C-alpha positions in Angstrom: -129.8 60.4 -34.1 -128.0 58.8 -37.1 -127.8 59.3 -40.8 -127.8 56.8 -43.6 -124.3 55.9 -44.8 -123.3 57.9 -47.8 -126.2 60.3 -47.3 -125.6 64.0 -46.6 -128.3 66.4 -45.5 -129.1 69.5 -47.5 -131.5 72.5 -47.6 -133.9 73.1 -50.5 -134.9 76.3 -52.0 -135.6 77.2 -55.7 -134.0 75.5 -58.7 -131.0 77.9 -58.5 -130.3 76.6 -55.0 -130.6 73.1 -56.2 -127.8 73.6 -58.6 -125.5 75.2 -56.0 -126.1 72.3 -53.6 -125.5 69.8 -56.3 -121.8 70.5 -55.7 -122.2 69.7 -52.1 -124.4 66.6 -52.0 -124.0 64.9 -55.3 -125.6 65.5 -58.7 -127.8 62.4 -58.8 -129.5 63.3 -55.5 -130.2 66.9 -56.6 -131.4 65.9 -60.1 -134.0 63.6 -58.4 -135.2 66.5 -56.2 -135.5 68.9 -59.1 -137.4 66.4 -61.2 -139.8 65.8 -58.2 -140.4 69.5 -57.5 -141.1 70.4 -61.1 -141.6 74.2 -61.4 -142.7 74.5 -57.8 -140.2 76.0 -55.4 -139.1 74.4 -52.2 -138.5 76.8 -49.3 -136.2 76.8 -46.3 -135.6 80.0 -44.4 -132.4 78.8 -42.8 -130.5 79.0 -46.1 -127.9 81.8 -45.8 -127.5 84.6 -48.3 -124.0 83.3 -49.3 -125.4 80.0 -50.3 -128.1 81.7 -52.3 -125.5 83.8 -54.1 -123.5 80.7 -55.0 -126.7 79.1 -56.3 -127.3 82.1 -58.6 -123.7 81.9 -60.0 -124.1 78.1 -60.5 -127.4 78.6 -62.3 -125.8 81.2 -64.6 -122.9 78.8 -65.3 -125.0 75.8 -66.1 -128.0 77.2 -67.9 -127.0 80.6 -69.2 -130.0 81.2 -71.4 -132.7 80.1 -68.9 -134.6 82.8 -67.1 -135.5 81.4 -63.7 -138.4 82.7 -61.7 -137.5 84.3 -58.4 -137.3 82.0 -55.3 -140.3 82.2 -53.1 -139.8 84.2 -50.0 -141.7 82.8 -47.1 -143.5 84.8 -44.5 -145.4 84.3 -41.2 -149.1 84.0 -41.5 -151.4 82.4 -38.9 -154.7 83.6 -40.3 -157.6 81.5 -41.6 -158.8 81.1 -45.2 -159.6 84.8 -45.6 -156.1 85.9 -44.7 -154.6 83.1 -46.9 -156.8 84.4 -49.8 -155.6 87.9 -49.3 -152.0 86.6 -49.6 -153.0 84.7 -52.8 -150.8 81.7 -51.9 -151.6 78.4 -50.1 -148.4 77.1 -48.5 -148.3 73.3 -48.4 -146.0 71.7 -45.8 -144.2 68.5 -46.5 -141.0 66.8 -45.1 -138.0 66.6 -47.4 -137.6 63.3 -49.1 -141.3 62.6 -49.9 -141.3 64.4 -53.2 -139.1 61.8 -54.8 -141.5 58.9 -54.0 -144.0 59.8 -56.6 -141.5 59.6 -59.4 -140.4 56.0 -59.9 -143.8 54.2 -59.5 -147.4 54.8 -60.1 -149.9 54.3 -57.3 -148.0 55.9 -54.4 -150.2 58.2 -52.4 -147.5 61.0 -52.2 -148.1 61.9 -55.9 -151.9 61.7 -55.4 -151.8 64.0 -52.3 -149.6 66.5 -54.1 -152.0 66.7 -57.1 -155.0 66.9 -54.7 -153.5 69.7 -52.7 -152.5 71.7 -55.7 -155.9 71.3 -57.3 -157.6 72.5 -54.1 -155.4 75.7 -54.1 -156.2 76.4 -57.8 -159.9 75.9 -57.3 -159.8 78.6 -54.5 -157.9 80.9 -56.9 -154.7 80.4 -54.9 -151.1 79.7 -56.0 -149.9 76.4 -54.5 -146.5 76.7 -52.9 -144.7 73.7 -51.4 -142.7 74.5 -48.2 -140.3 71.7 -47.1 -138.9 71.0 -43.7 -136.2 68.6 -42.7 -138.5 65.8 -41.2 -141.9 65.0 -39.8 -140.9 66.4 -36.4 -140.8 69.9 -37.9 -144.2 69.8 -39.7 -146.4 70.8 -36.7 -144.1 73.5 -35.4 -143.9 75.0 -38.9 -147.7 75.0 -39.2 -148.3 76.5 -35.7 -145.6 79.2 -36.2 -147.3 80.3 -39.4 -144.6 79.1 -41.9 -147.2 77.0 -43.8 -150.9 76.6 -44.0 -151.7 72.9 -44.5 -149.8 69.7 -43.8 -150.6 67.9 -47.0 -148.9 64.6 -46.9 -149.4 61.0 -45.7 -149.9 62.2 -42.1 -151.1 59.8 -39.4 -153.8 61.3 -37.1 -152.7 60.5 -33.5 -154.1 61.6 -30.2 -150.9 63.6 -29.4 -150.9 65.4 -32.8 -154.7 66.1 -32.5 -154.0 68.1 -29.4 -151.8 70.5 -31.3 -153.5 70.8 -34.8 -156.9 70.2 -36.4 -157.2 67.2 -38.7 -159.4 67.0 -41.7 -161.7 64.1 -42.4 -159.6 61.0 -42.9 -158.5 60.5 -46.5 -158.0 56.8 -45.8 -157.1 54.3 -43.1 -153.9 52.3 -43.2 -152.3 49.5 -41.3 -148.8 50.1 -39.9 -146.4 47.3 -41.0 -143.1 46.2 -39.7 -140.7 45.5 -42.6 -137.9 42.9 -42.1 -135.7 40.6 -44.2 -137.2 37.2 -45.0 -134.0 35.5 -44.1 -133.0 37.7 -41.2 -133.5 35.2 -38.5 -135.3 35.7 -35.2 -133.9 38.5 -33.0 -135.0 39.4 -29.6 -134.1 43.0 -30.2 -134.7 44.8 -33.5 -133.2 48.1 -34.5 -136.1 49.8 -36.4 -135.1 52.8 -38.6 -137.6 55.7 -38.5 -137.7 59.2 -39.8 -137.3 61.8 -37.2 -140.7 62.8 -35.8 -142.5 59.6 -37.1 -145.6 58.6 -35.3 -144.5 55.0 -35.6 -142.3 55.3 -32.5 -145.5 55.3 -30.3 -146.6 52.1 -32.0 -143.2 50.4 -31.5 -143.4 51.2 -27.8 -146.8 49.5 -27.6 -145.7 46.5 -29.6 -142.6 45.6 -27.7 -142.7 42.5 -25.6 -140.3 40.6 -23.3 -139.6 38.2 -26.2 -139.1 40.9 -28.8 -138.0 44.5 -28.3 -138.6 47.0 -31.1 -136.0 49.8 -30.6 -136.6 52.9 -32.8 -133.5 54.5 -34.5 -134.3 58.0 -35.7 -132.5 59.2 -38.9 -131.4 62.8 -39.5 -132.2 64.7 -42.6 -134.4 63.9 -45.6 -134.9 60.2 -46.0 -137.0 58.4 -48.7 -138.9 55.2 -48.2 -136.6 53.5 -50.7 -133.6 54.5 -48.6 -135.2 53.0 -45.6 -136.0 49.8 -47.4 -132.6 49.5 -48.9 -131.1 50.0 -45.5 -133.0 46.9 -44.3 -132.1 44.9 -47.4 -128.3 45.6 -46.8 -128.5 44.9 -43.1 -127.8 48.5 -42.0 -131.1 48.2 -40.0 -133.0 45.2 -38.7 -136.3 46.7 -39.7 -138.4 49.8 -40.6 -142.1 50.6 -40.4 -144.2 51.9 -43.3 -147.9 52.3 -43.9 -149.7 49.6 -45.8 -150.7 51.9 -48.7 -147.0 52.5 -49.4 -145.9 48.9 -48.7 -148.4 47.6 -51.3 -146.6 49.5 -54.0 -143.0 49.6 -52.8 -142.4 46.0 -51.7 -142.9 44.7 -55.2 -139.4 45.9 -55.9 -138.0 44.3 -52.7 -138.6 40.5 -52.8 -136.2 39.9 -50.0 -138.4 41.9 -47.6 -141.6 40.9 -45.8 -144.3 42.9 -44.1 -145.9 42.1 -40.8 -149.0 43.9 -39.5 -148.5 45.6 -36.2 -151.5 44.7 -34.1 -154.1 47.3 -33.3 -152.2 49.9 -35.3 -154.7 50.9 -38.0 -154.7 54.7 -38.2 -156.4 57.4 -40.1 -154.4 59.4 -42.7 -155.5 63.0 -42.9 -154.2 66.5 -43.5 -153.8 69.1 -40.8 -154.4 72.8 -40.3 -154.0 75.2 -37.4 -156.7 74.6 -34.7 -158.2 78.1 -35.3 -158.3 77.7 -39.1 -162.0 76.6 -39.1 -162.8 78.0 -42.5 -159.9 76.3 -44.1 -160.7 73.0 -42.4 -164.3 73.2 -43.6 -163.2 74.1 -47.2 -160.8 71.1 -47.2 -163.5 68.6 -45.9 -166.0 69.8 -48.5 -163.4 69.5 -51.2 -162.4 66.0 -50.2 -166.1 64.8 -50.3 -166.6 66.5 -53.6 -163.4 65.1 -55.2 -163.9 61.6 -53.9 -167.5 61.4 -55.1 -166.8 62.9 -58.5 -163.7 60.8 -58.9 -165.8 57.7 -58.2 -168.3 58.9 -60.8 -165.5 59.2 -63.3 -164.2 55.7 -62.5 -167.4 54.4 -64.1 -166.4 55.8 -67.4 -167.0 53.3 -70.2 -167.8 53.3 -73.9 -171.2 51.6 -73.9 -174.0 50.8 -76.3 -177.5 49.7 -75.4 -176.7 46.2 -74.2 -174.1 47.4 -71.7 -176.4 50.1 -70.5 -179.1 47.6 -69.8 -176.7 45.4 -67.9 -175.9 48.1 -65.4 -179.5 49.4 -65.5 -178.1 53.0 -65.4 -178.3 55.6 -68.2 -175.6 58.3 -67.8 -176.5 61.6 -69.4 -174.0 64.4 -70.0 -175.7 67.8 -69.6 -175.3 71.4 -68.6 -176.9 73.2 -65.6 -179.2 75.7 -67.3 -182.9 76.5 -67.3 -183.9 74.4 -70.4 -182.1 71.1 -69.8 -181.3 70.5 -66.1 -181.5 72.7 -63.0 -182.5 72.6 -59.3 -185.6 74.1 -57.8 -186.1 73.9 -54.0 -184.1 70.7 -53.9 -185.9 69.1 -56.8 -184.1 68.2 -60.1 -185.9 69.6 -63.1 -185.5 70.5 -66.8 -187.0 69.7 -70.2 -184.3 67.3 -71.2 -184.2 65.8 -67.7 -188.0 65.1 -67.6 -187.9 63.6 -71.1 -185.1 61.2 -70.3 -186.5 60.4 -66.9 -189.5 59.0 -68.8 -187.2 57.2 -71.3 -185.3 55.6 -68.4 -188.6 54.6 -66.7 -189.9 53.0 -69.9 -186.8 50.8 -70.1 -186.4 50.0 -66.3 -183.3 52.2 -66.1 -182.0 54.5 -63.5 -181.1 58.0 -64.7 -177.7 59.5 -63.7 -177.0 63.1 -64.8 -173.4 64.0 -65.3 -172.4 67.7 -65.4 -168.7 68.1 -66.3 -166.9 71.3 -65.5 -168.0 74.4 -67.6 -164.7 74.4 -69.5 -165.1 70.7 -70.6 -166.4 70.1 -74.1 -169.4 67.7 -73.9 -168.2 65.9 -77.1 -164.9 65.2 -75.5 -166.6 63.9 -72.3 -168.8 61.6 -74.4 -165.8 60.3 -76.4 -164.0 59.6 -73.0 -167.0 57.5 -71.8 -168.0 59.8 -69.0 -171.6 59.5 -70.2 -173.8 57.5 -72.6 -175.4 60.5 -74.4 -175.5 64.3 -74.5 -178.8 66.0 -73.6 -178.1 69.7 -73.2 -180.2 71.6 -75.7 -177.5 70.9 -78.2 -177.7 72.6 -81.6 -177.1 70.3 -84.5 -174.0 71.6 -86.4 -171.6 70.3 -89.0 -168.7 71.1 -86.6 -170.1 68.9 -84.0 -170.7 66.1 -86.5 -167.1 66.4 -87.4 -166.2 65.8 -83.7 -167.8 62.4 -84.0 -171.3 63.2 -82.6 -174.3 61.5 -84.1 -177.6 63.2 -83.5 -181.1 61.9 -82.9 -184.0 63.2 -84.7 -184.6 66.8 -83.6 -187.2 67.5 -80.9 -187.1 71.3 -81.0 -186.2 74.1 -83.4 -184.7 77.4 -82.3 -183.0 80.5 -83.6 -179.9 82.2 -82.3 -180.7 85.7 -81.1 -178.6 88.8 -80.5 -178.9 90.2 -76.9 -178.1 93.6 -75.6 -178.8 95.6 -72.4 -182.3 97.1 -72.1 -181.9 100.8 -72.5 -184.4 103.6 -72.9 -185.1 104.3 -76.6 -183.5 101.2 -77.9 -185.0 99.9 -81.1 -185.2 96.2 -81.9 -186.5 96.0 -85.4 -185.3 98.9 -87.5 -181.6 98.2 -87.8 -180.5 94.9 -89.4 -178.6 92.6 -87.1 -175.7 92.3 -89.5 -175.4 96.1 -89.4 -175.4 96.2 -85.6 -172.5 93.8 -85.5 -170.3 96.1 -87.5 -167.4 96.9 -85.2 -169.2 95.4 -82.2 -168.0 92.9 -79.6 -170.0 89.8 -78.9 -169.2 87.7 -75.8 -169.9 83.9 -76.1 -168.7 80.6 -74.7 -166.1 79.2 -77.2 -167.6 75.7 -76.7 -171.1 76.9 -77.9 -172.5 76.8 -81.4 -172.8 80.6 -81.2 -169.0 81.0 -81.2 -168.6 78.8 -84.3 -171.3 80.7 -86.2 -170.1 84.1 -85.3 -166.5 83.3 -86.3 -167.8 81.9 -89.6 -169.9 85.1 -90.1 -166.8 87.2 -89.5 -164.7 85.2 -91.9 -167.3 85.0 -94.8 -168.6 88.6 -94.8 -167.5 92.1 -94.6 -168.6 92.2 -91.0 -165.9 93.3 -88.5 -167.5 91.7 -85.5 -165.1 91.1 -82.6 -165.9 87.7 -81.1 -164.9 87.5 -77.4 -164.4 84.0 -76.1 -165.4 83.7 -72.5 -164.4 80.1 -71.5 -166.7 78.4 -69.0 -169.5 81.0 -69.1 -173.1 80.0 -69.2 -175.7 81.8 -71.4 -177.4 83.2 -68.3 -174.1 84.6 -66.9 -173.4 86.3 -70.3 -176.9 87.8 -70.4 -176.2 89.1 -66.9 -172.9 90.6 -68.0 -174.4 92.3 -71.0 -177.3 93.7 -68.9 -174.6 95.1 -66.5 -172.8 96.7 -69.4 -169.7 94.5 -69.2 -170.1 93.4 -72.8 -172.0 95.0 -75.8 -173.7 91.8 -77.0 -174.1 88.1 -76.5 -176.1 85.4 -78.3 -178.6 83.0 -76.9 -181.0 80.4 -78.3 -184.6 81.6 -78.6 -186.0 79.0 -76.2 -183.5 80.1 -73.5 -184.3 83.7 -74.2 -188.0 82.9 -73.8 -187.4 81.4 -70.3 -185.2 84.4 -69.2 -187.9 86.9 -70.4 -190.5 85.4 -68.1 -188.9 86.8 -65.0 -186.5 89.6 -66.0 -186.6 92.7 -68.2 -183.1 94.0 -68.1 -182.1 92.8 -71.6 -183.5 93.2 -75.1 -183.5 90.9 -78.2 -182.3 92.7 -81.3 -183.1 90.0 -83.8 -182.1 86.6 -85.1 -178.6 86.0 -86.4 -179.5 82.6 -87.8 -182.4 80.7 -89.3 -184.1 77.9 -87.5 -181.7 75.3 -86.1 -182.4 71.8 -84.8 -182.0 70.8 -81.2 -181.3 67.1 -80.6 -179.6 64.6 -78.3 -176.2 63.2 -79.4 -174.4 59.8 -79.1 -171.1 58.4 -80.5 -170.9 56.7 -83.8 -170.4 53.3 -82.1 -173.8 53.4 -80.4 -176.3 52.5 -83.1 -178.6 50.6 -80.7 -178.8 53.4 -78.2 -179.5 55.9 -81.1 -182.3 53.6 -82.3 -183.9 53.5 -78.9 -183.7 57.2 -78.4 -185.2 57.8 -81.9 -187.9 55.3 -81.1 -188.8 57.2 -77.9 -188.9 60.5 -79.7 -191.0 59.1 -82.5 -193.4 57.7 -80.0 -193.8 60.8 -77.8 -193.0 63.8 -80.0 -195.9 66.2 -80.0 -198.0 63.7 -78.0 -199.7 64.5 -74.7 -196.7 63.8 -72.5 -194.3 65.8 -74.7 -196.7 68.8 -75.0 -197.4 68.9 -71.3 -193.7 68.8 -70.5 -192.9 71.4 -73.2 -195.5 73.8 -71.9 -194.3 73.3 -68.3 -190.9 74.7 -69.2 -191.6 77.1 -72.1 -195.2 78.2 -72.3 -196.9 78.5 -68.9 -195.8 81.9 -67.9 -197.0 81.8 -64.3 -195.3 78.5 -63.6 -192.2 79.7 -65.4 -191.9 82.8 -63.3 -192.1 80.9 -60.1 -189.7 78.1 -61.1 -187.1 80.3 -62.8 -187.2 83.0 -60.1 -186.5 80.4 -57.4 -184.1 78.3 -59.5 -180.9 77.6 -57.6 -178.2 79.9 -59.1 -175.5 79.8 -56.4 -174.8 77.7 -53.3 -174.7 80.5 -50.8 -178.1 79.5 -49.6 -179.4 75.9 -50.1 -182.0 75.8 -47.3 -183.4 78.0 -44.6 -181.2 76.1 -42.1 -177.8 76.4 -43.7 -176.1 78.1 -40.6 -177.4 75.3 -38.3 -176.3 72.6 -40.7 -172.8 74.1 -40.9 -172.6 74.5 -37.2 -173.1 70.7 -36.6 -171.8 69.2 -39.9 -168.4 70.9 -40.0 -167.1 69.7 -36.5 -168.3 66.2 -37.6 -166.1 66.4 -40.7 -169.2 66.3 -43.0 -169.8 68.3 -46.2 -172.7 70.5 -45.1 -174.1 70.3 -48.7 -174.5 66.6 -48.4 -176.4 67.0 -45.1 -178.7 69.6 -46.7 -179.4 67.2 -49.6 -180.2 64.5 -47.1 -182.4 66.9 -45.0 -184.4 67.7 -48.1 -184.9 64.0 -48.8 -186.1 63.4 -45.3 -188.4 66.4 -44.7 -188.5 68.8 -47.6 -187.1 71.3 -45.1 -190.2 71.0 -42.9 -189.1 71.1 -39.3 -192.6 69.8 -38.2 -192.5 66.7 -40.5 -193.5 63.4 -38.9 -193.5 60.0 -40.6 -196.0 57.2 -40.2 -193.4 55.4 -38.1 -193.0 58.4 -35.7 -189.7 59.9 -37.0 -189.7 63.6 -36.4 -188.1 66.8 -37.5 -185.9 68.0 -40.3 -183.8 64.8 -40.3 -186.6 62.4 -39.4 -184.9 60.9 -36.4 -186.9 58.5 -34.1 -187.4 59.9 -30.6 -185.9 56.8 -29.0 -182.7 57.1 -31.1 -182.4 60.8 -30.2 -182.8 60.1 -26.5 -179.9 57.6 -26.7 -177.8 60.6 -27.9 -179.1 62.9 -25.2 -181.3 64.9 -27.6 -185.0 65.8 -27.2 -187.4 68.2 -28.9 -186.8 67.0 -32.5 -189.3 69.6 -33.9 -186.8 72.3 -33.0 -184.7 72.7 -36.1 -181.3 72.7 -34.3 -182.1 69.7 -32.3 -183.3 67.8 -35.4 -180.2 68.6 -37.3 -177.9 67.8 -34.4 -179.6 64.4 -33.9 -179.3 63.6 -37.6 -175.6 64.5 -37.9 -174.8 62.6 -34.7 -176.7 59.5 -35.8 -174.9 59.6 -39.2 -171.6 59.6 -37.3 -172.7 56.7 -35.1 -173.7 54.7 -38.2 -170.5 55.4 -40.0 -168.5 53.9 -37.1 -170.4 50.6 -37.6 -168.7 50.1 -41.0 -165.1 48.9 -41.6 -162.5 51.6 -41.7 -161.1 50.0 -44.8 -164.1 51.1 -46.9 -163.2 53.7 -49.5 -164.0 57.3 -48.6 -166.9 57.7 -51.1 -168.4 54.3 -50.4 -168.5 54.9 -46.7 -170.7 57.9 -47.3 -173.1 55.8 -49.4 -173.3 52.9 -47.0 -174.0 55.3 -44.1 -176.8 56.9 -46.0 -178.3 53.5 -46.8 -178.1 52.5 -43.1 -179.7 55.8 -42.1 -182.7 54.8 -44.2 -182.9 51.1 -43.8 -180.9 50.3 -40.7 -177.3 49.1 -40.4 -178.4 45.4 -40.0 -180.1 45.4 -43.4 -177.1 47.0 -45.1 -174.8 44.4 -43.5 -177.1 41.6 -44.9 -176.9 43.2 -48.3 -173.1 43.3 -48.2 -173.0 39.6 -47.3 -175.5 38.7 -50.1 -173.5 40.8 -52.6 -170.4 38.8 -51.8 -172.3 35.6 -52.2 -173.5 36.8 -55.6 -170.0 37.5 -56.8 -170.4 41.3 -56.4 -168.2 43.7 -54.5 -169.4 44.1 -50.9 -167.4 47.3 -50.6 -169.1 49.2 -53.4 -172.7 50.4 -53.2 -173.8 51.3 -56.7 -174.4 48.4 -59.0 -173.2 46.0 -56.3 -174.6 46.1 -52.8 -177.6 48.1 -53.9 -178.5 45.2 -56.3 -178.3 42.8 -53.3 -180.5 45.2 -51.3 -183.2 45.0 -53.9 -183.2 41.2 -53.6 -183.8 41.3 -49.8 -187.5 42.0 -50.5 -187.8 38.6 -52.1 -188.5 35.5 -49.8 -185.8 33.3 -51.2 -183.2 35.9 -50.1 -184.6 37.6 -47.0 -185.5 34.3 -45.3 -181.8 33.5 -45.2 -180.7 37.0 -44.0 -180.1 37.7 -40.4 -182.3 40.9 -40.3 -184.9 39.6 -42.7 -187.2 41.5 -45.0 -186.5 45.0 -46.1 -188.2 47.2 -48.8 -185.0 47.4 -50.8 -186.2 50.0 -53.3 -186.4 52.6 -50.5 -182.7 52.8 -49.6 -181.6 52.3 -53.2 -183.8 55.3 -54.2 -182.8 57.2 -51.1 -179.1 57.0 -51.7 -179.3 57.9 -55.4 -181.6 60.8 -54.8 -179.3 62.3 -52.2 -176.2 61.8 -54.3 -177.8 63.3 -57.4 -179.0 66.3 -55.5 -175.6 66.8 -54.1 -174.1 66.6 -57.5 -176.7 69.1 -58.6 -175.4 71.5 -55.9 -171.8 70.9 -57.1 -172.8 71.7 -60.7 -174.2 75.0 -59.6 -171.2 75.8 -57.5 -168.8 75.2 -60.4 -170.4 78.0 -62.5 -171.3 80.6 -59.8 -168.9 83.2 -61.1 -168.4 84.4 -64.7 -164.9 83.4 -65.8 -162.4 86.0 -66.9 -162.4 86.8 -70.6 -159.9 84.8 -72.6 -157.0 86.7 -74.2 
């Protein structure tokens, strides 16, 4: 093995070690590494105690007043997610040299992978800890030996590697590219520089011919992509190999270099865990699906008024998951705001897309950022919200804010004034709610000594639960939410109103006068009419219906269907998010294992018997057989689409093919391209072409002919929206910790 000229190898630990090693390997190299690692600590167990002591002295000399956190001390842990959670740290493995690549340029996947990995850890309540090894060859041994938990880098999934570790669902597919000088001349033998342990060596062996031999030259120590490319520019190497996702960004700065696709070398990029870390693998696959689909939803962010909304034919509504506005019941999306806006969308030929930001996201901020077109979340009209830039529609409901406490024997609800009860009491509310603003104002403008506890991200229902359990003295809730809660529970009491009547309305931005006019026109037309009153009674008056709906409302994602264990059993090994499969299963059969369509499709996933037989499966009315057949068929369909499709789009195209057939989806992609739309994106592109394939002028020219285009369009949207509904519940399953 060789090392690049002028490059010395080094070992990385905490920032103190960086400073010590700067004397050995050059200040510029070390500064780059420190900047790349930020306040994370790199780990290498082979660093001796003497070097560590020198690092501490160096740190004291250079930054005397800076108090550095202790260096991370690694350990051996080969357990699954439960053991990792007990440790409280997720150790992320990466080769040295990759951390610098995200610094000079935007768009490199190394920075994206890093952020994705750290966010996963934080969502699981774990501390992300990067552990660096010398090169790619040491990644798998470090993982297997228990010195790390996840290989979280641009890691090619190969057959040899897959025999040693378990790979997640592919994050993307890349083409391996040979990088040479444009004016290098033709050589019969090329010296190709590679990092030690690179999977590219296997490709080079396959690509060598009698006329051109590609000879790998492995480099010792940490090596960046820039150092490899510069080595080719300077003639130190004849060539190197990098993935196309890196080459697309990096080669802009190297005009003297050219890229050549190595034939038949497209590979999946994925992360890896130990083969027995099944829970961790499943958690990562679910996370990837969730993140990619939510990220795709965010990419549609735009500040739009009515004309732009009509052009896309989709109305995006920002809301909260709670019993008045938007919730899930037995797989169905429901809610007062949801039903009203569903009618509004139908009246105008629009599709309705509900967007539920994280519980700690202010809806006004999300609206200002273009994540939705309006807010419909039982929003109280307040001056504070108007000052945030919100413009409200005419009100469609009036409520009062009520003080809530735990139901106790002998408690009185009408003899003691509310203001007197608040003296010296603590009231827990979400700081983004109108309750918080009103309570703080009350405390500032009166002699009341109320202690307002800000519980970020908490829902009204969670705070009522916490008060009923004795965790807080009081909370506050709007009267219509209290009315819903009282239909199916008796563990809390209402002590009285802390406000007069307040208006509930929808909200838009100030630059949306046309949308505001349309919404007000809708409310003026329907308010207190038959449709409005029937809908209102459905959610707030009919006690029998309310008890049934609210008691069975989805409050957590521990149980989405009667068949969750079977779905996980077959979805997880297939690298599928089981929640997406459940959403599809509800769409197909409403969880009825004996369902049968007019065309003869059977079981929970409505698979045709002939299709199931081709996969060696019979007895589709048996729940496990039906689920196994559906998951297997989804996998077969996914393989029919190009690997270059984005992660999220492949999911949507596969769902459409499950409903309408792969051939019709292919026709729709061809037609989309002819219409100037993106054939690689489903929503607002290929789905529009699919709708046209029910018209003679289009389906007569299509290879697979006529298709009822509305069915797959509706099918994909319903499954996606239900899946997002599951995610919105999952994000608020636990009451957050009280803010300091």
